[in-house]
N, C-alpha and C positions, 0 to 999 in steps of 0.2 A: 412958697414954703410947701411941702408936700407932707401931709400928715398920714400916718399908718395906725389903722385901728390894731389894737392887740389881739392877736389870734391865740387860741389855746394852744398850749405846748402839746406835741404828740410824741408818744412812745413808737417810734418808727418801726422798731423790730416786732412790737406786739401788734401795731396796726397791719404791718405787712403779713404777719402770720395769720391774723384774723382773716385778711382778705384770701390769703392762700386756702385755708380751710374752707372757707365759704365757696371758693372755686372748686375744691375738690369735692365737697358734698353735693354742688350742683351737678357736676359731672356724674357722680354716681347715681344721684336721683334723676338724671335726665332732664334737668331744667336749666342748663347752662346755654348761653347764646355763643359760647366758644365752639369753633367747628369740632365736630365730633371725631375724636380719635379713640383707638382701640383701648378699652379699659382692662385691667388686670382680670382675667377669667379662668379660675381653676378648672372649670368644665372641659376646657380645651387642653388640659394636660396630656402631653405625650409621653409614654412610659416606654422606656428602653431598660430592660432588667440586665444587671450584671451578672456574670456567671457566679453561681451561688457557692461554688466550690473553689473559687479563686483565693479566697481569704478565710482564715479561720478565725473564730471569736476568742480573744485571750480572756483569761479571768481578770476580774477587777483589778487585783493588786498588780499583776503584770502590765496591764493597759496603763495605769495611772503612774507606773515607774517609767515608762517609756520617755525618750528626749522630745518626743512630739505628741500632739494630740492624735489619739487613735479614733478615727471615725468609722461610721458604718458603711454598708456597700454603696449606698446611693446619696445623692444630693438632688436638689431642685434648683434649677437656675431659670430666669426669665428677664430678657433684655428689654431696654425702653429706648425710644427714640422720640424726641419732641415732636416730630413731623407725623408719625404714625401711632404712636402710644406704646403700649405694651405689646411684647411679642407673645409666641406661644410658650407657655410653660413647659419645662422638660423635667422629668424625672429620670435621671441616668446615672451611670457609675460615678462614685466618688472620684474626682480628681483634680488636676491643676486647672485654674481659669487663666485666660489669656488677656493682658493688658499691655497697652502701648507705654513707654516710658514716660510719656507726656499726659497719661491719664489724669484727669482731675483730682482724684482720690489721692494720688500719690504727692500732689503738691498743695492743695488747698483744703485738706480734711473734710472733703465732702463724703462722710461716711458715718453711718449709725448702724446699730444693731440692737437685738433683744436677746434675753436669755431666760429659757424656761426648761423645764424637765418632763419626761415622760417616765412614768412609774409602773413598775410591775407589782400588781397588787397580790396581797395574801389571798384573794379570791381568784387568782389566775388572770385577772383582766389587766389590760393596759388602760392606763388613764393620763390625762393631761390635767393640769391644774390652772385653771381660770385662763384658758389660752387667749380669750377675747380680750382680756386686759392688756396683755402683751401685743396683741395685733393692733390694738388702737394706740398704744403708746409707740409702736414703730412707725405708725403714720405720722404722729405729732413730731417725733423727732426727724423723720425724714422731711417734713414740710419746714422744720426749723432751719434747715441747712439747705434749702431751695432745691431738693430733689423731688421727683415726681410723686404725686399723690396716688392712692389706690383705695379700694374698698376694704377695709380690715377683714371683713368676713372671708374674703378670697384668700388671703394669707392664712387664716386659720384653716381653710379647706386643704391647702398645699401642705401645711404642717402635719394635718391629720393623715393625709395620705402616705407621706414620707415615713411616718412612725408606724403606719398600718403595714407597709411594705417591708420595713426593716425589723419590726418589733419582734416577731417570732423567732428570728434567729439570733439576734443581738441582744434581746432582753428576754430570754427563754422562761418558760413557766417553772423550771427548777431553780430560779433565782429570785423568789419573791423578796420584796423588800429592797430591791435594787432600782436603780434609776440610770438614764441616760440624759445628756444635756443637748438641748436644742439651740442653735444659733442661727436666727434669721439675720440677714444684714442686707443693707443696700449702700451701694457706692456710686459715685459718679466716675463714669467711664470715657467721657469724651476726651480725645487725645489732642487737646489744644491747651497750650499756656496761655494764662490771662486770667484775672480774678472776674469770675463770672458764674453764673449758674450753668451747671453742665446740661447739655442737651441729650446727653446718652447716660445711661444708668444701667445697673445690674442687681437685680434682687437674687439672693442665693440664699439656701437653707442647707445646714448640715446637722448631723446628729452624731454625738461623740461621748466617749467616757469622760468623767470628771471625778476627781478625788473627792472623798467625803471630808468636809471641814468644819462640821457643826460641833465637835467634841474636841477642842484642842486641850491637851493635858494641862490641868491646872487653871483652865479658862483662858480666855483670849486676854492679852495684855496690849493696852494702847499707850501711844506716846503722842501728845499734842504736836501739831504742826509747828516748824520753825516760824518765828516771827515774820520772816521775810516771804512766806509762801502761803498761799490760800489754794483752795480746791476750785471754788466757784464764787461769783459775786452776784449781787442784785443787778438785774438788767443783762446777765449774761445767758449762759445755757446749761446751768447745772441740773436743771430739771429735765433736760433731754439726754437720751443715752447716746451721745455721739463719742467718737473715739477721742476726740479733743479734750475731753473731760479726765481722761486716764493717763495718757503718755505723760505729761507735765508732772503728774503726782508721783511717778516712780522714783524719782531721785530722793525725795524725803521719805518714801516707804523702805527703800533700800537701806538707808541710814538708820531708820528705827529698827529694822530686822537686825543689822549689825550690832545694835545695842540690846538685843535680846526681846524686842517687841514684835507683836504679830503685824499690826496695822497702825495707821495714824488717826487719831481722833481730830477731825478737821474743825478749826474754829474760825470764827468770821468777825471781821470788824474790830474796832478798838475795844469793844465790850467783851470780845472774845465769846461769841455765842457758840454753843456746840451743834454741829450739823450731822456730819456722817462720819462712820467708822469704816475707814478704807473707802470702799465702794458699796458699803452697806448702811442701812438706816440704823440710827443708834436709838436705844430706849433704856430708860432707867425707872426703876420702881424704888419710890421713897415715900416718907411721911412728910406732908406738908408742915410748915411751922404751925406751932400752936395758935399763933396770932392769925393763921390764914385757914384754921379749922382743923389742923392736924389729921386730915384725911390721908389714906394710903392711895397714892397716885401712881398710875403709868404713864410716863412723860417721854414725850418725843418732839423733835422740832416740826414746825408746821411747814405748809406748802405754799402759803399765800405770797411769800417773797420769792418764790421760784428758785431758791438756793439748792434745794435738794431734790432727788428723784422721787417720784411718786411710785415707790416700790409696790409690786403686786404682794409680796411678802408682808410688808409694811401695812398695806390697806387690810390685808387679811387678817393680821395680829389685832389692829384697831378694832375690826368689826367683830372678831370673836371675843375680845374683851368687853366690849361694850355690851354684847348678848349674853355672856356666860359668867361675867364676873360684876355684873351690875349689883350695886349696893354693898360690894366689897371692895372694889377697887375703882377709883375714878380716873377715867381716861382723859388726858389733857395734852393737846398740841399748842405750843406756844414756845416763843423764844425763851432760852434760859442760858445763862452763862457757866463758864467753867468755874468761876468764884463761886456760884451758887452750889455747884457740885462740891466743891472743897469745902465750903461752909456746911453743907449737909453732912458731910463725911465726918467733920469735927464734932458735929452735933448728934452723931450716931442714928441719922435718919435714913441713911441709904439701906435698902433692903436687898436689891440685887440689880443686875444690869444685863443687857445682851444686844448683841448686833443682829440685824435681820436682813436677809437678801437671797436671791435665788442660788448664789455659789455657796454662801456660808450658812443657808437655811437659818436657823436661829442658835447662835453661838454664844455662850455665856461669857461675860466679861468680868475679869477678876481684878483688874488694875488699871489705872490710868496715871500716867506720870506727865507733870505738867511744871515745867520751869523749876526743877529741884524738888517739888512737891509730889508725894505718891499718895493716891487713893487706893485703898485697899478695899475691895468689894466682896461681901460674903458670897459663898458658892453654894452652900448646903450639901445634901447628900449627892453622890455621883458627880460632883463638880457642876452642880447645875442649880439655880435657885427654885423655889416652890412654883412661881408664877411662869418663869421661863419654862420649866417642865411641863406644867399644865398646857400652855399654849403650844408649845411644840408638839406634845402628844395629840392635842385636838387636830392640829394641821396634818400630821403624820397619818392619822387615822382616815382623814378625808383623802389624801394623797394615795394611800394603798388600799383603799376599799373597806377599812373596818368600820367606817361610817359612810352610809349612802348620803351623798351631798350634792346640790347642784354645781358646786365649785369643782367636782371630781368629773371630768368628761371622759366617758368611756369610748376607746376606740375600737372599732370592728377591724380586726386583723385580717391579712390576706395570706 
């Protein structure tokens, strides 16, 4: 008889990701035993400027009414090969990229991306908002889907260079209070069918117009997801910004919009825990039950189960609330169910709610519809709750230079 000692169970994805992160850090720090390949190096950027008169800058309304996303004059691209590492970064005219029909990204969802904005301040300066967090999250997402690692600082530098070149023309000083959207992405480009980690990849960065979505008339209306659909699951990749998180959600979102709602409030598990509002983090301000102390709370879902994205806006909301609303509002990150929300509504304990993310920024929520039950959430003056307005105002001041803050990274324009 052969006896087998019981070995501890391993979370293979978590272990693999941990190993990959360790290897990436070792390469960045120069302590790896792996044969040296070229790391991503923004200092080697080759700049080829487009004809500045070839394209005119539309006004914001015209740009956002177009049938395609309007991008600025330039983009950044840099390719990767497993044998040689990262190639020479290029800043060149915005235009098509070339892919073979058998490219990994087109078949196996080896794609991830980021989203951040560049702001034209009321002081005339260009600013990024906490770009280091986006660059670090891009690395995490990249490694989660077996794409090549990089030093996030180098991605920050490439982003800064791109907006420094295009900022003056596409976000001119006579448009203070405006922004452009930055989209870094990494895709697997190896032209070979077969489920495998791609040996070739492409990092590219574009800058474009994006509609303002933070003030929907009458507030954002949410419809909970159908019982047979979920956005993410424990052990999955809801915490990574990969394209595979978004495509499968569109069917339910389209149905919700057809019913007059803006987004889906995604629930999870038989308990129906509240997770995200569309692709944004969801917050609710309510009073706890008297039996639980009756405190005013700012509540949102936690990160520890890796169901939701560690949003930069989410993190900033929490940090500002803890620092500036201390003693007034208790900040709580925990699991909570839709039944708790409905109960709080019946008991008159809901104060306000909002969704937070790069695209929607901070958008007040006025309604949640769940299985025939409607929760109507107070909005207050100007269709926004008191705390929603405060937090949103604090963040806008940092983004647009009304408050000098370390989160607002000033860009030296060219």
